[in-house]
C-alpha positions in Angstrom: -28.9 -17.3 -16.0 -25.2 -17.4 -15.2 -24.8 -13.9 -16.6 -27.5 -12.6 -14.3 -25.8 -14.2 -11.3 -22.5 -12.6 -12.4 -24.2 -9.2 -12.6 -25.6 -9.6 -9.1 -22.2 -10.6 -7.8 -20.6 -7.6 -9.4 -23.2 -5.3 -7.9 -22.7 -6.8 -4.5 -18.9 -6.3 -4.7 -19.2 -2.7 -5.9 -21.8 -1.9 -3.2 -19.7 -3.4 -0.5 -22.5 -6.0 0.3 -20.6 -9.1 -0.9 -19.5 -11.8 1.5 -15.8 -12.6 2.2 -15.8 -15.4 -0.5 -16.5 -12.9 -3.3 -13.8 -10.5 -2.2 -11.4 -13.5 -1.8 -12.1 -14.4 -5.5 -11.4 -10.8 -6.5 -8.0 -11.2 -4.8 -7.3 -14.5 -6.6 -8.2 -12.9 -9.9 -5.7 -10.1 -9.4 -3.0 -12.3 -7.9 -3.2 -14.8 -10.8 -3.7 -12.1 -13.5 -6.8 -13.8 -14.8 -7.7 -11.6 -17.8 -4.9 -9.2 -17.2 -1.4 -8.8 -15.8 -1.1 -9.9 -12.1 -1.5 -6.9 -9.8 -0.3 -7.8 -6.3 -1.3 -4.5 -4.8 -4.9 -5.0 -5.9 -4.8 -8.7 -4.8 -3.5 -7.7 -1.4 -6.3 -5.1 -1.1 -9.0 -7.6 -1.9 -7.5 -10.2 0.4 -7.5 -7.6 3.2 -11.2 -6.9 2.6 -12.0 -10.6 2.4 -10.2 -11.2 5.7 -12.2 -8.4 7.3 -15.4 -10.2 6.1 -14.3 -13.4 7.8 -12.6 -15.3 4.9 -9.8 -17.1 6.6 -8.2 -18.3 3.4 -7.6 -14.7 2.5 -5.4 -14.3 5.6 -3.0 -17.0 4.5 -2.8 -15.9 0.9 -2.3 -12.3 1.9 0.6 -13.4 4.0 2.1 -15.4 1.1 1.6 -12.5 -1.3 3.3 -10.1 1.2 6.5 -12.1 0.9 6.7 -11.2 -2.8 5.9 -7.5 -2.3 7.9 -4.5 -1.2 7.0 -2.6 1.9 5.8 0.3 -0.3 3.5 -2.1 -2.2 2.1 -3.5 1.0 1.5 0.0 2.3 -0.2 1.0 -0.9 -2.5 -2.1 -0.7 -3.4 -1.3 2.9 -4.2 2.3 2.0 -6.3 1.2 -1.0 -8.3 -1.2 1.3 -8.9 1.5 3.8 -10.0 3.9 1.1 -12.3 1.3 -0.5 -13.9 0.5 2.9 -14.4 4.2 3.7 -16.5 4.6 0.6 -18.4 1.2 0.8 
């Protein structure tokens, strides 16, 4: 059953129908490098999307993450979030 729930969550994220919590978890996965090398640009992107969906914790973590990023990385993350939102 857990696998079915995971597939449903994945579908919601890809379709843009997930809640802020799911996007927040995507940001955490990328920030922590769970299963891969940490990717701060991707993490920032997902925290942006989570914040837009009302997830307040994403705002604080996005701010913290920004302190570790260059301005070019932040701009890339913001661009990626806008691009993702325009498609979903």
